[in-house]
DSSP file (Angstrom, degrees, kcal/mol; ACC not computed):
  #  RESIDUE AA STRUCTURE BP1 BP2  ACC     N-H-->O    O-->H-N    N-H-->O    O-->H-N    TCO  KAPPA ALPHA  PHI   PSI    X-CA   Y-CA   Z-CA
    1    1 A M              0   0    0      0, 0.0     2,-0.1     0, 0.0     0, 0.0   0.000 360.0 360.0 360.0 128.7   82.5  107.3   96.7
    2    2 A S        -     0   0    0      1,-0.1     2,-0.4     2,-0.0    21,-0.1  -0.424 360.0-126.5 -72.2 145.7   81.0  104.6   99.0
    3    3 A T        -     0   0    0     19,-0.3     2,-0.7    -2,-0.1    -1,-0.1  -0.767  13.7-139.7 -93.2 139.2   80.5  105.3  102.7
    4    4 A L        -     0   0    0     -2,-0.4     2,-0.5    19,-0.1    18,-0.2  -0.897  19.3-154.2 -98.1 115.3   82.1  102.8  105.2
    5    5 A Y  E     -A   21   0A   0     16,-3.0    16,-2.0    -2,-0.7     2,-0.6  -0.799   3.1-157.0 -94.1 129.0   79.6  102.3  108.0
    6    6 A T  E     +A   20   0A   0     -2,-0.5    14,-0.3    14,-0.2    63,-0.2  -0.922  12.3 179.3-103.0 127.5   81.0  101.2  111.4
    7    7 A F  E     -     0   0A   0     12,-3.5    62,-1.0    -2,-0.6     2,-0.3   0.813  62.1  -8.9 -95.9 -34.3   78.4   99.6  113.6
    8    8 A G  E     -AB  19  68A   0     11,-1.2    11,-2.5    60,-0.2     2,-0.4  -0.987  54.5-144.7-164.0 160.1   80.4   98.7  116.7
    9    9 A R  E     -AB  18  67A   0     58,-2.0    58,-2.7    -2,-0.3     2,-0.4  -0.982   5.9-161.5-137.2 144.3   83.8   98.6  118.1
   10   10 A C  E     -A   17   0A   0      7,-2.5     7,-2.8    -2,-0.4     2,-0.3  -0.997  16.6-137.5-129.2 123.1   85.5   96.2  120.5
   11   11 A K  E     -A   16   0A   0     -2,-0.4     5,-0.2    54,-0.3    -2,-0.0  -0.633  25.2-179.3 -78.4 137.2   88.8   97.1  122.5
   12   12 A T  E >   -A   15   0A   0      3,-3.1     3,-0.8    -2,-0.3    38,-0.1  -0.827  44.2-101.5-128.0 167.2   91.4   94.4  122.7
   13   13 A P  T 3  S+     0   0    0      0, 0.0     3,-0.1     0, 0.0    37,-0.0   0.691 122.2  36.6 -61.0 -20.7   94.8   94.3  124.4
   14   14 A Y  T 3  S-     0   0    0      1,-0.2    21,-2.3    32,-0.1    22,-1.2   0.369 131.1 -52.8-115.0   1.7   96.4   94.9  121.0
   15   15 A G  E <   -AC  12  34A   0     -3,-0.8    -3,-3.1    19,-0.3     2,-0.3  -0.984  69.7 -68.3 158.8-155.6   94.1   97.2  119.2
   16   16 A H  E     -AC  11  33A   0     17,-2.2    17,-3.1    -2,-0.3     2,-0.4  -0.984  25.1-136.3-137.2 152.3   90.4   97.2  118.3
   17   17 A I  E     -AC  10  32A   0     -7,-2.8    -7,-2.5    -2,-0.3     2,-0.5  -0.934  19.4-161.8-106.3 128.9   88.0   95.4  116.1
   18   18 A N  E     -AC   9  31A   0     13,-2.4    13,-2.4    -2,-0.4     2,-0.7  -0.944  12.8-145.2-110.2 128.8   85.5   97.3  114.1
   19   19 A L  E     +AC   8  30A   0    -11,-2.5   -12,-3.5    -2,-0.5   -11,-1.2  -0.851  42.5 154.4 -91.6 117.5   82.4   95.8  112.7
   20   20 A E  E     +AC   6  29A   0      9,-2.4     9,-2.4    -2,-0.7     2,-0.3  -0.900  23.4 175.6-149.2 161.3   81.9   97.6  109.4
   21   21 A S  E     -A    5   0A   0    -16,-2.0   -16,-3.0    -2,-0.3     7,-0.1  -0.967  30.1-145.3-167.1 143.1   80.4   97.4  105.9
   22   22 A Y  S    S+     0   0    0     -2,-0.3   -19,-0.3   -18,-0.2    -1,-0.1   0.563 104.3  45.8 -85.8  -7.0   79.9   99.5  102.8
   23   23 A M  S    S-     0   0    0      1,-0.4     3,-0.1   -18,-0.1    -1,-0.1   0.533 117.1 -81.9-113.6 -13.8   76.6   97.8  102.2
   24   24 A G    >   -     0   0    0      1,-0.1     3,-1.9   -19,-0.1    -1,-0.4  -0.567  57.0 -57.8 122.3 171.7   74.7   97.8  105.5
   25   25 A P  G >  S+     0   0    0      0, 0.0     3,-1.3     0, 0.0    -1,-0.1   0.719 123.4  61.2 -63.0 -29.1   74.5   95.7  108.7
   26   26 A E  G 3  S+     0   0    0      1,-0.3    53,-0.1    -3,-0.1    -2,-0.0   0.645 108.5  47.0 -76.4  -8.9   73.6   92.3  107.1
   27   27 A Y  G <  S+     0   0    0     -3,-1.9    -1,-0.3     2,-0.1    -5,-0.2   0.177  84.9 147.3-108.5  14.7   77.0   92.5  105.2
   28   28 A A    <   -     0   0    0     -3,-1.3     2,-0.3    -7,-0.1    -7,-0.2  -0.139  24.1-173.1 -59.5 150.3   79.1   93.4  108.1
   29   29 A H  E     -C   20   0A   0     -9,-2.4    -9,-2.4   -11,-0.1     2,-0.5  -0.908  21.3-117.7-133.5 156.4   82.7   92.3  108.4
   30   30 A A  E     -C   19   0A   0     57,-0.4     2,-0.4    -2,-0.3   -11,-0.2  -0.891  24.5-173.4-104.5 127.0   85.4   92.6  111.2
   31   31 A T  E     -C   18   0A   0    -13,-2.4   -13,-2.4    -2,-0.5     2,-0.5  -0.971  15.5-142.4-118.6 143.8   88.5   94.5  110.8
   32   32 A F  E     -C   17   0A   0     -2,-0.4    69,-2.6    67,-0.2     2,-0.6  -0.792  10.7-165.7 -95.0 128.2   91.4   94.5  113.3
   33   33 A Y  E     -Cd  16 101A   0    -17,-3.1   -17,-2.2    -2,-0.5    69,-0.2  -0.956  16.3-142.3-113.4 112.7   93.2   97.8  113.8
   34   34 A R  E     +Cd  15 102A   0     67,-3.5    69,-3.3    -2,-0.6   -19,-0.3  -0.570  29.9 164.4 -86.2 138.1   96.4   97.2  115.6
   35   35 A T        +     0   0    0    -21,-2.3   -20,-0.2    -2,-0.2    -1,-0.1   0.247  50.2  94.4-132.3   1.2   97.4  100.1  118.1
   36   36 A D  S    S-     0   0    0    -22,-1.2     3,-0.1     2,-0.1   -21,-0.1   0.654  87.2-126.9 -84.4  -6.8  100.1   98.4  120.3
   37   37 A G        +     0   0    0      1,-0.3     2,-0.2   -23,-0.2    -1,-0.1   0.506  61.6 136.8  84.5   3.5  102.9   99.9  118.2
   38   38 A S        -     0   0    0    -24,-0.1    -1,-0.3     1,-0.1    -2,-0.1  -0.584  42.1-165.3 -85.7 143.9  104.6   96.5  117.7
   39   39 A N        +     0   0    0     -2,-0.2    -1,-0.1    -3,-0.1     3,-0.1   0.420  59.9 106.4-101.3  -2.7  106.0   95.4  114.3
   40   40 A E  S    S-     0   0    0      1,-0.1    -2,-0.1     3,-0.0     3,-0.1  -0.426  82.6 -97.9 -71.8 150.8  106.3   91.8  115.4
   41   41 A P        -     0   0    0      0, 0.0     2,-0.3     0, 0.0    -1,-0.1  -0.305  45.1 -97.6 -63.6 158.4  103.7   89.4  113.9
   42   42 A L        -     0   0    0     53,-0.2     2,-0.1    -3,-0.1    56,-0.0  -0.563  40.4-133.3 -82.7 137.1  100.8   88.6  116.1
   43   43 A T     >  -     0   0    0     -2,-0.3     4,-2.3     1,-0.1     5,-0.2  -0.388  24.4-104.8 -84.9 167.2  101.3   85.3  118.1
   44   44 A M  H  > S+     0   0    0      2,-0.2     4,-2.3     1,-0.2     5,-0.1   0.877 122.8  52.6 -55.5 -39.7   98.7   82.5  118.4
   45   45 A T  H  > S+     0   0    0      2,-0.2     4,-2.4     1,-0.2    -1,-0.2   0.932 108.9  48.2 -62.2 -49.3   98.1   83.7  121.9
   46   46 A Q  H  > S+     0   0    0      2,-0.2     4,-1.6     1,-0.2    -1,-0.2   0.853 109.8  50.8 -61.1 -34.9   97.5   87.1  120.8
   47   47 A I  H  X S+     0   0    0     -4,-2.3     4,-2.6     2,-0.2     5,-0.3   0.901 110.0  53.8 -70.4 -37.0   95.1   86.2  118.1
   48   48 A G  H  X S+     0   0    0     -4,-2.3     4,-2.6     1,-0.2    -2,-0.2   0.912 107.4  48.1 -55.8 -48.5   93.3   84.2  120.6
   49   49 A A  H  X S+     0   0    0     -4,-2.4     4,-1.6     2,-0.2    -1,-0.2   0.818 110.9  52.2 -64.1 -33.0   92.9   87.0  123.0
   50   50 A I  H  X S+     0   0    0     -4,-1.6     4,-1.3     2,-0.2    -2,-0.2   0.945 112.6  42.7 -71.6 -47.3   91.7   89.3  120.2
   51   51 A I  H >X S+     0   0    0     -4,-2.6     4,-2.7     1,-0.2     3,-0.5   0.945 113.8  54.3 -61.0 -44.7   89.0   86.8  119.0
   52   52 A A  H 3X S+     0   0    0     -4,-2.6     4,-1.8    -5,-0.3    -1,-0.2   0.859 106.5  51.4 -52.5 -40.5   88.1   86.2  122.7
   53   53 A A  H 3< S+     0   0    0     -4,-1.6    12,-0.3     2,-0.2    -1,-0.3   0.853 109.8  49.7 -68.5 -33.0   87.6   89.8  123.3
   54   54 A G  H << S+     0   0    0     -4,-1.3    11,-1.2    -3,-0.5    12,-0.3   0.870 113.9  45.3 -75.6 -43.2   85.3   90.1  120.3
   55   55 A I  H  X S-     0   0    0     -4,-2.7     4,-0.5     9,-0.2    -2,-0.2   0.815 107.0-139.2 -76.0 -24.7   83.2   87.2  121.4
   56   56 A G  T  <  -     0   0    0     -4,-1.8    -1,-0.2    -5,-0.2    -2,-0.1  -0.237  28.6 -63.9  93.2 176.2   82.9   88.2  125.1
   57   57 A D  T  4 S+     0   0    0      1,-0.2    -1,-0.2    -4,-0.1     7,-0.1   0.883 129.9  36.4 -71.0 -43.2   83.1   86.7  128.4
   58   58 A C  T  4 S-     0   0    0      5,-0.3    -1,-0.2    -3,-0.1    -2,-0.1   0.868  82.2-150.1 -83.0 -39.9   79.9   84.5  128.0
   59   59 A G     <  +     0   0    0      4,-0.6    -3,-0.1    -4,-0.5     5,-0.1   0.648  46.2 145.1  77.3  10.0   80.2   83.6  124.4
   60   60 A Q    >   -     0   0    0      3,-0.3     3,-2.4     1,-0.1    -1,-0.3  -0.623  63.0 -89.1 -87.3 144.7   76.4   83.4  124.3
   61   61 A P  T 3  S+     0   0    0      0, 0.0    -1,-0.1     0, 0.0    21,-0.1  -0.243 115.4  17.0 -56.1 129.0   74.5   84.5  121.0
   62   62 A G  T 3  S+     0   0    0     19,-0.1     2,-0.3    -3,-0.1    -2,-0.0   0.373 102.8  96.5  90.4  -2.2   73.8   88.2  121.3
   63   63 A E    <   +     0   0    0     -3,-2.4    -4,-0.6    -8,-0.1    -5,-0.3  -0.427  48.2 146.2-117.5  62.1   76.3   88.9  124.0
   64   64 A Y        -     0   0    0     -2,-0.3    -9,-0.2    -8,-0.1    -8,-0.2  -0.510  57.4-116.1 -94.7 165.8   79.3   90.1  122.2
   65   65 A S  S    S+     0   0    0    -11,-1.2   -54,-0.3   -12,-0.3   -10,-0.1   0.312  70.2 125.7 -81.8   7.2   81.8   92.7  123.6
   66   66 A F        -     0   0    0    -12,-0.3     2,-0.3   -56,-0.1   -56,-0.2  -0.454  47.6-149.3 -79.3 146.3   81.1   95.4  120.8
   67   67 A E  E     -B    9   0A   0    -58,-2.7   -58,-2.0    -2,-0.1    -2,-0.0  -0.848  28.0 -97.0-111.1 146.3   80.1   98.9  121.9
   68   68 A E  E     -B    8   0A   0     -2,-0.3     2,-0.5   -60,-0.2   -60,-0.2  -0.316  31.7-136.1 -57.0 140.0   77.8  101.2  119.8
   69   69 A V        -     0   0    0    -62,-1.0     3,-0.4   -63,-0.2     7,-0.1  -0.908  24.8-124.7 -98.3 123.6   79.6  103.7  117.7
   70   70 A E  S    S+     0   0    0     -2,-0.5   -62,-0.0     1,-0.2    -1,-0.0  -0.299  83.0  24.3 -72.5 158.7   78.0  107.2  117.8
   71   71 A N  S    S+     0   0    0      1,-0.2     2,-0.3     2,-0.1    -1,-0.2   0.928  86.7 140.1  58.7  49.4   76.7  109.2  114.9
   72   72 A T        -     0   0    0     -3,-0.4    -1,-0.2     1,-0.1   -67,-0.1  -0.916  59.8-130.4-120.6 156.1   76.2  106.2  112.6
   73   73 A T  S    S+     0   0    0     -2,-0.3     2,-0.3     2,-0.0    -1,-0.1   0.893  95.4  40.3 -62.6 -43.6   73.3  105.5  110.1
   74   74 A Y  S    S-     0   0    0    -68,-0.1     2,-0.2    -3,-0.1   -68,-0.1  -0.759  79.8-129.3-112.5 155.2   72.9  102.0  111.6
   75   75 A G    >   -     0   0    0     -2,-0.3     3,-0.9     1,-0.1     4,-0.2  -0.559  23.9-116.9 -98.4 161.2   72.9  100.7  115.0
   76   76 A L  G >  S+     0   0    0      1,-0.2     3,-1.6   -69,-0.2    -1,-0.1   0.831 114.2  64.4 -72.3 -29.6   75.0   97.7  116.3
   77   77 A N  G 3  S+     0   0    0      1,-0.3    -1,-0.2   -70,-0.1     4,-0.1   0.664  91.3  64.5 -69.3 -12.3   71.6   96.0  117.1
   78   78 A E  G <  S+     0   0    0     -3,-0.9    -1,-0.3   -71,-0.1    -2,-0.2   0.555  79.8  92.3 -79.5  -8.1   70.9   95.9  113.4
   79   79 A V  S <  S-     0   0    0     -3,-1.6   -53,-0.1    -4,-0.2     2,-0.1  -0.731  87.5-118.4 -82.6 123.4   73.8   93.6  112.8
   80   80 A P     >  -     0   0    0      0, 0.0     4,-1.7     0, 0.0     3,-0.4  -0.461  16.3-128.3 -66.4 137.4   72.4   89.9  112.9
   81   81 A C  H  > S+     0   0    0      1,-0.2     4,-1.7     2,-0.2     5,-0.1   0.857 109.8  57.1 -55.3 -35.2   74.1   88.0  115.7
   82   82 A E  H  > S+     0   0    0      1,-0.2     4,-2.5     2,-0.2    -1,-0.2   0.903 104.0  53.2 -61.4 -39.8   75.0   85.2  113.2
   83   83 A R  H  > S+     0   0    0     -3,-0.4     4,-2.6     1,-0.2    -1,-0.2   0.859 106.0  52.4 -70.7 -32.2   76.8   87.8  111.0
   84   84 A I  H  X S+     0   0    0     -4,-1.7     4,-2.0     2,-0.2    -1,-0.2   0.913 110.1  49.0 -65.4 -37.3   78.9   88.9  113.9
   85   85 A F  H  X S+     0   0    0     -4,-1.7     4,-2.2     2,-0.2    -2,-0.2   0.920 112.6  47.2 -63.4 -47.1   79.9   85.3  114.6
   86   86 A V  H  X S+     0   0    0     -4,-2.5     4,-2.2     1,-0.2     5,-0.2   0.886 110.4  53.2 -63.2 -40.2   80.8   84.8  111.0
   87   87 A A  H  X S+     0   0    0     -4,-2.6     4,-1.8    -5,-0.2   -57,-0.4   0.879 107.8  50.5 -64.3 -33.9   82.8   88.0  110.9
   88   88 A L  H  X S+     0   0    0     -4,-2.0     4,-2.6     2,-0.2    -1,-0.2   0.868 109.9  49.6 -65.0 -41.2   84.8   87.0  113.9
   89   89 A M  H  X S+     0   0    0     -4,-2.2     4,-1.9     1,-0.2    -2,-0.2   0.944 112.6  47.7 -65.4 -40.1   85.6   83.6  112.3
   90   90 A L  H  X S+     0   0    0     -4,-2.2     4,-1.7     1,-0.2    -1,-0.2   0.899 110.3  52.3 -67.5 -39.9   86.7   85.3  109.1
   91   91 A L  H  X S+     0   0    0     -4,-1.8     4,-3.0    -5,-0.2     5,-0.2   0.918 105.5  54.8 -69.7 -38.6   88.8   87.8  111.1
   92   92 A Q  H  X S+     0   0    0     -4,-2.6     4,-2.0     1,-0.2    -1,-0.2   0.925 107.0  51.0 -58.5 -43.0   90.6   85.0  112.9
   93   93 A A  H  X S+     0   0    0     -4,-1.9     4,-0.7     1,-0.2    -1,-0.2   0.864 111.6  47.0 -52.6 -42.2   91.5   83.5  109.5
   94   94 A E  H ><>S+     0   0    0     -4,-1.7     5,-2.7     1,-0.2     3,-0.7   0.886 110.4  53.4 -71.6 -40.8   92.9   87.0  108.4
   95   95 A L  H ><5S+     0   0    0     -4,-3.0     3,-1.1     1,-0.3   -53,-0.2   0.883 102.8  56.4 -65.7 -36.1   94.8   87.3  111.7
   96   96 A F  H 3<5S+     0   0    0     -4,-2.0    -1,-0.3     1,-0.3    -2,-0.2   0.814 109.0  47.9 -64.1 -24.6   96.5   83.9  111.2
   97   97 A Q  T <<5S-     0   0    0     -4,-0.7    -1,-0.3    -3,-0.7    -2,-0.2   0.441 119.8-114.0 -93.9   0.6   97.7   85.3  107.8
   98   98 A Q  T < 5 +     0   0    0     -3,-1.1     2,-0.7    -4,-0.4    -3,-0.2   0.741  65.0 152.6  82.3  21.0   98.9   88.5  109.6
   99   99 A K      < +     0   0    0     -5,-2.7     2,-0.3    -8,-0.1    -1,-0.2  -0.773  18.3 112.8 -91.4 112.0   96.3   90.6  107.7
  100  100 A Y        -     0   0    0     -2,-0.7     2,-0.2    -3,-0.1   -67,-0.2  -0.970  58.9-105.1-166.4 167.9   95.2   93.7  109.7
  101  101 A E  E     -d   33   0A   0    -69,-2.6   -67,-3.5    -2,-0.3     2,-0.5  -0.695  25.5-128.2-103.6 160.8   95.3   97.4  109.6
  102  102 A V  E     -d   34   0A   0    -69,-0.2     2,-0.6    -2,-0.2   -67,-0.2  -0.928  14.9-165.5-111.0 130.1   97.6   99.8  111.8
  103  103 A D        +     0   0    0    -69,-3.3   -66,-0.1    -2,-0.5   -70,-0.0  -0.928  10.1 176.6-112.9 103.2   95.9  102.6  113.6
  104  104 A D        -     0   0    0     -2,-0.6    -1,-0.1   -68,-0.0   -69,-0.1   0.244  52.7-105.6 -94.5  15.7   98.6  104.9  114.6
  105  105 A G              0   0    0      1,-0.1    -2,-0.1     0, 0.0   -70,-0.0   0.481 360.0 360.0  89.5  -2.6   96.3  107.4  116.1
  106  106 A E              0   0    0      0, 0.0    -1,-0.1     0, 0.0    -3,-0.0   0.438 360.0 360.0 -93.0 360.0   96.5  110.0  113.4
């Protein structure tokens, strides 16, 4: 069985974004875990807030809003900045299609 590595996590008003991969930091992708308890589809405004939280206030390369996850094989600093940007772009496309995970805290 493969191991899912989580490199960083970003909290949003509607859940959290994990940067994760089965293959290492250069293959990181972003997964959104919804925690707000709503069953309603995400609105464009909510999707914008989620992606903006991931990009951070400045939006400058290397200044994303992700925090290090403890007890991992790889660190957040090992994920290339360009990979984070691409991962967030792909996440936005997934959120437009209402594709996300639900984290009910269990």
